[in-house]
DRENDO-1510 file (C-alpha; in Angstrom, 1 decimal, always signed):
<recs>
REC; n; res; u; v; w
REC; 1; UNK; +18.5; +6.9; -21.7 .
REC; 2; UNK; +15.1; +6.3; -20.0 .
REC; 3; UNK; +14.4; +7.9; -16.7 .
REC; 4; UNK; +11.6; +7.7; -14.1 .
REC; 5; UNK; +9.8; +10.8; -12.7 .
REC; 6; UNK; +7.2; +10.3; -10.0 .
REC; 7; UNK; +4.5; +13.0; -9.1 .
REC; 8; UNK; +1.4; +13.1; -6.8 .
REC; 9; UNK; +2.8; +12.8; -3.3 .
REC; 10; UNK; +1.7; +15.0; -0.7 .
REC; 11; UNK; +0.2; +15.5; +2.9 .
REC; 12; UNK; -3.3; +13.9; +3.7 .
REC; 13; UNK; -5.1; +12.9; +6.7 .
REC; 14; UNK; -6.0; +9.4; +7.7 .
REC; 15; UNK; -8.6; +7.9; +5.5 .
REC; 16; UNK; -7.5; +10.4; +2.4 .
REC; 17; UNK; -6.3; +9.3; -0.9 .
REC; 18; UNK; -3.6; +10.1; -3.2 .
REC; 19; UNK; -2.9; +9.1; -6.7 .
REC; 20; UNK; +0.7; +8.9; -7.6 .
REC; 21; UNK; +2.0; +8.6; -11.2 .
REC; 22; UNK; +5.2; +7.8; -12.6 .
REC; 23; UNK; +6.5; +8.6; -16.3 .
REC; 24; UNK; +9.1; +7.1; -18.1 .
REC; 25; UNK; +10.9; +9.5; -20.5 .
REC; 26; UNK; +13.5; +9.3; -23.1 .
REC; 27; UNK; +13.9; +6.5; -25.6 .
REC; 28; UNK; +16.1; +3.4; -26.5 .
REC; 29; UNK; +14.6; +1.0; -24.0 .
REC; 30; UNK; +11.7; -1.6; -23.4 .
REC; 31; UNK; +9.8; -1.4; -20.2 .
REC; 32; UNK; +8.8; -4.7; -18.8 .
REC; 33; UNK; +7.5; -4.9; -15.3 .
REC; 34; UNK; +6.9; -1.7; -13.2 .
REC; 35; UNK; +6.1; -1.2; -9.7 .
REC; 36; UNK; +6.2; +1.1; -6.4 .
REC; 37; UNK; +8.1; +0.6; -3.3 .
REC; 38; UNK; +8.4; +2.6; -0.1 .
REC; 39; UNK; +10.6; +3.3; +2.5 .
REC; 40; UNK; +9.2; +4.3; +5.8 .
REC; 41; UNK; +11.0; +6.7; +8.4 .
REC; 42; UNK; +13.9; +4.4; +9.8 .
REC; 43; UNK; +12.8; +1.3; +7.8 .
REC; 44; UNK; +14.0; -0.4; +4.8 .
REC; 45; UNK; +12.5; -0.1; +1.4 .
REC; 46; UNK; +9.8; -2.5; +0.8 .
REC; 47; UNK; +7.4; -3.7; -2.3 .
REC; 48; UNK; +4.1; -1.9; -2.3 .
REC; 49; UNK; +2.9; -3.2; -5.7 .
REC; 50; UNK; +4.0; -4.2; -9.2 .
REC; 51; UNK; +2.4; -4.7; -12.4 .
REC; 52; UNK; +4.0; -6.6; -15.2 .
REC; 53; UNK; +3.6; -5.5; -18.9 .
REC; 54; UNK; +0.9; -8.1; -19.5 .
REC; 55; UNK; -1.1; -6.5; -16.6 .
REC; 56; UNK; -0.5; -9.2; -13.7 .
REC; 57; UNK; -0.2; -7.5; -10.4 .
REC; 58; UNK; +1.0; -7.9; -6.8 .
REC; 59; UNK; +0.4; -6.1; -3.7 .
REC; 60; UNK; +1.7; -6.1; +0.0 .
REC; 61; UNK; -0.6; -7.6; +2.2 .
REC; 62; UNK; -0.9; -4.2; +4.0 .
REC; 63; UNK; -2.2; -2.4; +1.0 .
REC; 64; UNK; -4.3; -5.2; -0.5 .
REC; 65; UNK; -8.2; -3.7; -1.1 .
REC; 66; UNK; -6.9; -0.1; -0.8 .
REC; 67; UNK; -4.1; +0.3; -3.1 .
REC; 68; UNK; -4.5; -0.3; -6.9 .
REC; 69; UNK; -1.6; -0.3; -9.6 .
REC; 70; UNK; -2.5; +0.4; -13.1 .
REC; 71; UNK; -0.4; +1.3; -16.5 .
REC; 72; UNK; -0.5; +2.7; -19.6 .
REC; 73; UNK; +1.8; +0.9; -22.2 .
REC; 74; UNK; +1.2; +3.3; -24.8 .
REC; 75; UNK; +2.3; +6.2; -22.4 .
REC; 76; UNK; +4.6; +4.6; -20.5 .
REC; 77; UNK; +3.2; +5.5; -17.2 .
REC; 78; UNK; +2.3; +3.6; -14.1 .
REC; 79; UNK; -0.2; +4.8; -11.5 .
REC; 80; UNK; -0.6; +4.0; -7.8 .
REC; 81; UNK; -4.0; +4.9; -6.5 .
REC; 82; UNK; -4.0; +4.8; -2.8 .
REC; 83; UNK; -7.2; +4.9; -0.8 .
REC; 84; UNK; -8.0; +4.7; +3.0 .
REC; 85; UNK; -4.5; +5.8; +3.9 .
REC; 86; UNK; -3.2; +5.4; +7.2 .
REC; 87; UNK; -0.3; +6.8; +9.2 .
REC; 88; UNK; +1.7; +3.6; +8.5 .
REC; 89; UNK; +1.6; +4.1; +4.7 .
REC; 90; UNK; +3.7; +7.3; +5.3 .
REC; 91; UNK; +7.0; +7.2; +3.4 .
REC; 92; UNK; +9.1; +7.8; +0.3 .
REC; 93; UNK; +7.5; +6.3; -2.6 .
REC; 94; UNK; +9.8; +5.1; -5.4 .
REC; 95; UNK; +8.8; +3.9; -8.7 .
REC; 96; UNK; +10.8; +1.3; -10.5 .
REC; 97; UNK; +10.9; -0.6; -13.8 .
REC; 98; UNK; +12.5; -3.5; -15.4 .
REC; 99; UNK; +14.1; -2.4; -18.6 .
REC; 100; UNK; +15.9; -3.9; -21.5 .
REC; 101; UNK; +18.0; -1.7; -23.9 .
REC; 102; UNK; +16.5; -2.1; -27.2 .
REC; 103; UNK; +20.1; -1.7; -29.1 .
REC; 104; UNK; +22.2; -4.4; -26.7 .
REC; 105; UNK; +19.2; -6.4; -25.3 .
REC; 106; UNK; +20.9; -5.8; -21.8 .
REC; 107; UNK; +18.5; -5.8; -18.8 .
REC; 108; UNK; +18.6; -3.7; -15.8 .
REC; 109; UNK; +16.5; -1.6; -13.2 .
REC; 110; UNK; +15.7; +1.9; -13.2 .
REC; 111; UNK; +14.4; +4.0; -10.1 .
REC; 112; UNK; +12.8; +7.4; -9.9 .
REC; 113; UNK; +14.0; +10.0; -7.3 .
REC; 114; UNK; +11.0; +9.2; -5.0 .
REC; 115; UNK; +7.9; +11.1; -4.1 .
REC; 116; UNK; +6.7; +12.0; -0.2 .
REC; 117; UNK; +3.7; +10.8; +1.3 .
REC; 118; UNK; +2.8; +11.7; +4.6 .
REC; 119; UNK; -0.3; +10.8; +6.3 .
REC; 120; UNK; -1.1; +12.7; +9.5 .
REC; 121; UNK; -4.0; +14.1; +11.1 .
</recs>
């Protein structure tokens, strides 16, 4: 019943910034950890950043100090602020969430459709 929708991707020059947002729509599920993964051209999908429902965060080493993840539990949104972007940050960024169905208590993962980030001069 819950879907994730990303927004905020685009084309930026090296050193620029973007802010990605992910909104959960629908009802019938609790959302726990949320995060962002990216898939660079020709590469596998990898973790960028994640945040638990309690606010604990984890970042890939390559983005520490440049990217910042936050969430608004009341609005069921997660945001990734990306500063000092580099060409190697280019890729498709996917929002994901750990979810528990409120009726059955079954747990599963949700993935958004992805939003493209291109860092190029």
